[in-house]
N, C-alpha and C positions, 0 to 999 in steps of 0.2 A: 674659207681658210681651214687648214688641218690645225688644230691645237695640239701643242706638245702635251706631254704626259709625263708625269713623275713616276719613279718607279712604284710607288703606291696606289696609282691609278684604280686597279682592280680591287684593292682594298677599300679604297671609298666607295666605290660602288657597292660591294658587298654588304657594307654598312648603312647604305641608303642614303648616302649624302646627296645633297643637292647641288649638282656641279655647275660652275658657271665659268666663262671666259676670263682670265684675268693676266695682262701682260702677255697674251699668247700662249698662256697655258691653260688648261681644263682643271680647275681647283674647286675643292669643297667649298660652297659657303657656309654651310651648316650641316649638322647630321640631325639634331632634334630641333633645337630652336636657339637664337643666338643668345639669349638672356640667360637660358639654362647653361649653355658652355661656357659665358662669361662667369656665371656665378661659380662653376666648378673651378675655374682657375683662380678665383680671388678667395675660395674658402679652403680648396683641397689641391687638386692638381689635374692639369690636362694636357693633352699631347697634340702638337700640331705638325704636319707634313710642311716643311718649308724648304723642300728639295728644288722648287722653282727659282730660289735665289741663285744668282750668278756667283759661279765660283772660279777664279783666276788663279792661277800658280805662277809665282817668279822664284827663279834661284839663278844663281850664277855670281860671279865675283862684285857685280855693281848692282844687285838687286835693291839693296837698302838704299844706295844712292838714287836710284829711280824713284823709289817711293818718297823719298825726303825732297826731290824734286817736285813730284806729282802733288804731295799732301801738305797741308799747313801746320797738321800735327806733328809731333817729335817720334818718329818710327825709331829713331836710334837709340831710345830708351828701353825698347822691349827686352826682356830677357826671353830665354826659350820658353815655349809653352805660355807666352802672354799674349793680350790682345790689347788693341788700340782702336777706339772710334775716331774717325774723322770724315769731314766732307772733302771732297775734289773739287777744285774750282778753276775757271777759265782766268785768262789773264786780267780781266776786269772784275775779279773777285767774285761773280755768281757762282752759284752752286750747280755743279755738273752732276752730282751723286753724293750720297753719303755712305759710308761703307765700314766695314771692320776688317783690319788688318791683323792677322795671327802670325807671329815669329815661331817656326818649326825648325827642328834641327838641321833641316836640309834646303829651307826655303822660307816662303812667304805664301801664306792662303790670304787671298783679299775676296771677302765676300760682299756682293754690290746687290743692287736693287734689280729684281727681274726685269722690269721694263727698260733698264738702262745698260743691260750686259753688253749687247753688241757695241753700243755706242762707247762704253766705257774701255771695252777692249780697244778698239778703234783709236781711242785717244790716247790710250797708254802704250798702244804700238807705235804710234807716230813719234812720242818722245823716247821710246826705248831704243830707236835707232843709233842715239848717240851714247848708248851704254852697253856693257858686256853682260848680257842678261838673257835669259830665256823667259819667254812669257806664253804660258798656254791657257785656254779656256778648257778646265776641267768639269765643268758643270754636270756632264754626262757623267762622269766617272765617280761622282760621289752622291750620295743622298744626306738628306738633312732632316732631322727632328728637332722640336722645340719641346721641352718639357717644363712646365711651368707651374707656378703656385707654391702656396706656403709650406705642402708637403711634398713638393717636386723631390727634394734630396732623397727623403726616405723610400719614397715609392720607385724611384730609379735606382737607388742602392741595392735592391733586392735582385736585380738583373744584371749587374756589372761587378766586374771584381775590384775596380779601383777605389779607393777611400775618398768618397765626394766630401766628406766633412773637410777633409784638408785642402780643398780646391777654394782659392780666395776669388772675389769679384772679377772679372775680365782675366781669370787665370785658365788653364787648363791642364789635362792630363791625359797621356797617350795611353792605352791599354789594348785588350783584344776582347772581341766578342764573336762568338761563332766562329772561331777560329781566324777572325779577319782583324786588321788593325782599324782601331776607331779611336777618334779625338773626343773628348768630352769638355765643355768649356762652361763657365759659369757666366752666361750671358743670355741676353733675351729682350723681349719687346713687349713686356706686359705690366712691367712696374712689380711684379712679384718676382720672389727667389728663382731660380730653375737654371736648366741646362740646356745647351744645344749639342747635339750628338752628329757628328760626322764621320761618315764611313762608305765602303763599298756598298752599293744598291741592295745586294743581297743579304748583307748583314744587318743592313737598316731596316728593311723590309721584316725579316726575322724578329728585329727588336719590337718594331711596331706592333706585330701581332701579339707578342709576349705582353706589352704595356696595355694593349687592349683586353687581352683575356684576364689581366690582374685587375681590372676593373677602372683603369684611368679613362677619363672621360676624352674621346676625340672631339677637338676644336676646330673650327674652319675661319675662314677669310673675315666672317661678320665678327665673331667675337675678338679675332686679332685686332682688328680696327679699333673696336670700342674700348678693349683693355688698352692698347696705345693711346688712345685719346684721353680716357682718365688720367694716365701717368704723364700726359702733356709731352709726348714723344712726336718729334717732327715725322711727317710723311712726305716722300719726295713726291712733288706733284701738287703739294697742298702748302705745307709751311714752309718748303724747299723747293727752290726752281733756278734756273739760269739768270733770273733777274733780281734774285736775293741771295746777298752774302751769309755767311755763317754768323757774322757778328749782328746783323739786322734780325736774324733768327733766334737769338739768345743762345748762340753757340761760340761766343769770344773765346771761351776757354779753350777750344780746340786751334785757337790761332797763337802760334808758338814765334818768339822772339828768337828764331834758331839762325845761326850764320848761313845756312844754304839759301840761295836764291830761288825759293820755291815759287811756283806759277801763282801769281795774283797778291804776292806779297807787299807790294808797297801799298795797294788799296786797301788789304785787311788790316795790315798794322796802323794806316793812317785811321781806319774806321775804330780800331781797338781802343785808339787814343781819344776817340770821341769827334773825330774830324771825318766830314763826308756822310755820315749815315743819313739815309734817306727816310727809313721807316723802322717801326719796333714792332716785335710780337707780342702781343697781349693776351691774357683769358679775360673771359668775362661771363657773367651769369645772368639769365634772363630774369627780369622782374615780372615779366608778363608772359602768358603760355605762347610758345612758338619755338620751331626748330630753326637756330641760325645756321643755313647751309651755305656751303663753297659758293663763293662769288657775291652773295648778299653785301650790301653797301652798309657801313658802319658811319655813325654820325657823332661829332661832339660840338656840344654848344650850338646845335642846329645846322652845323655846316658838314658837307661830306667830308670825311677823313680819313677813310681806309675801307677795308673789305676781309670778308671774312674767309678762312682758310679751312676750317673743319669745325663741325656744331652737330650736336645730338642730345638726346636725353640720356644722361650718364647713368649707367643701370646701379651703379654700387651706390651712387650719390643721390640718385631721385631728382635730380635737377637738371634743367636745359642750360647746357653749357656751349662757350665756343671758344675759339682761338681765331685770331685776326691780326691784319697789321693796321697800325695808324701811321699817318705820315708825321714826320719829324725826329729830331735827333735824340728825344728822349719819351719814354711810355709815360702816359699817365698814371699816376699812383692808384693803388686799389681803392676802392670807394668812389672813383670818378664815375658819374654817370654818362651813358652813352646811350644811343638808339641802333637798333639793327631793322634795317628796312625788309620785311616780310610780305609779300604780296601786296606790295605798293602801299602797305601801311608800317609807320615807324613806331616799333616796339621798344620798351624801356628795358635797360639792362644797366649794368653796374661793371666795372673793372674788378677782377679779383687776381690774386697772386697765384703764379704757376710756379708747381706742378698743381692740378685740381687735387690730385689723390697719391699718398704716399703708401706702399703696402709692404709686403715681407721681404723687400730687395735687401740684401746685404751688400754693402759697400765697404 
């Protein structure tokens, strides 16, 4: 299979990145070490190539109506240059994807997970036939960087003309870079402050080169995962999937009581009221050494109770931590003992409150 390449592929090779297959793309796993890149983002600033993310463009008289039908969160409340996080669900309430919607002056930019881009596009097109809307896949027309860390604002400000200090969380500003229009938004996936930058591939490639020359650390998929894990952000295919609703995943705040008959509404609102919830996402800390990997069984009071979705030794916290689901309408409270089956042996752990880590993120 021929892997897709982002516009920054050659830059990654020049920097000596270890390239791996991810969602059909050739992507950098790391440049030096995952731990070094993780630390750079937690303590200073790092830059990620996230051009593999799917970017879909909607415009037309009923673009908002379509998004309100597709998503349980309330897109109608967005101002121009404001963003919104939302799951997208099927009729049974299960999660097809989680995404970010940006309202721009002439339409909506929807950023989806790379592995789900084609499926999301087909799902949206299926429902778009009932609306006066234009829907296009513009993934190849845009490139995307994430500049993240407590020093992200100061580092990025040296290279762009827009006043970044005035950009609030989940807001954006449109400006120009290298003579090309770009969008800078205060969003990210690390738990730290930072920005995502969208624009034509040539401009984003030039910005990447400038940022690297200025001393900003390039970071790969490995650090992106460890950073999002410490911040307890869900990852599609781990904490979210078609068998899991946003309410079960702790995202009930994205399910709105809006008048629109959005897909999955009946199930989701019933669960939000506490009816029909089958499982709950929890965080836990290992009391005994061991890495709780995806799929490992969880036990409460000696009985099989659920499974691990993500787990690792959290670099910043120096502890073996995990997230997972346990059966039932309510999650066990922090401090509750549980066991994780690792290599056929049950190892002791305890439930802890999520998120594991709160960083420099300004909300």
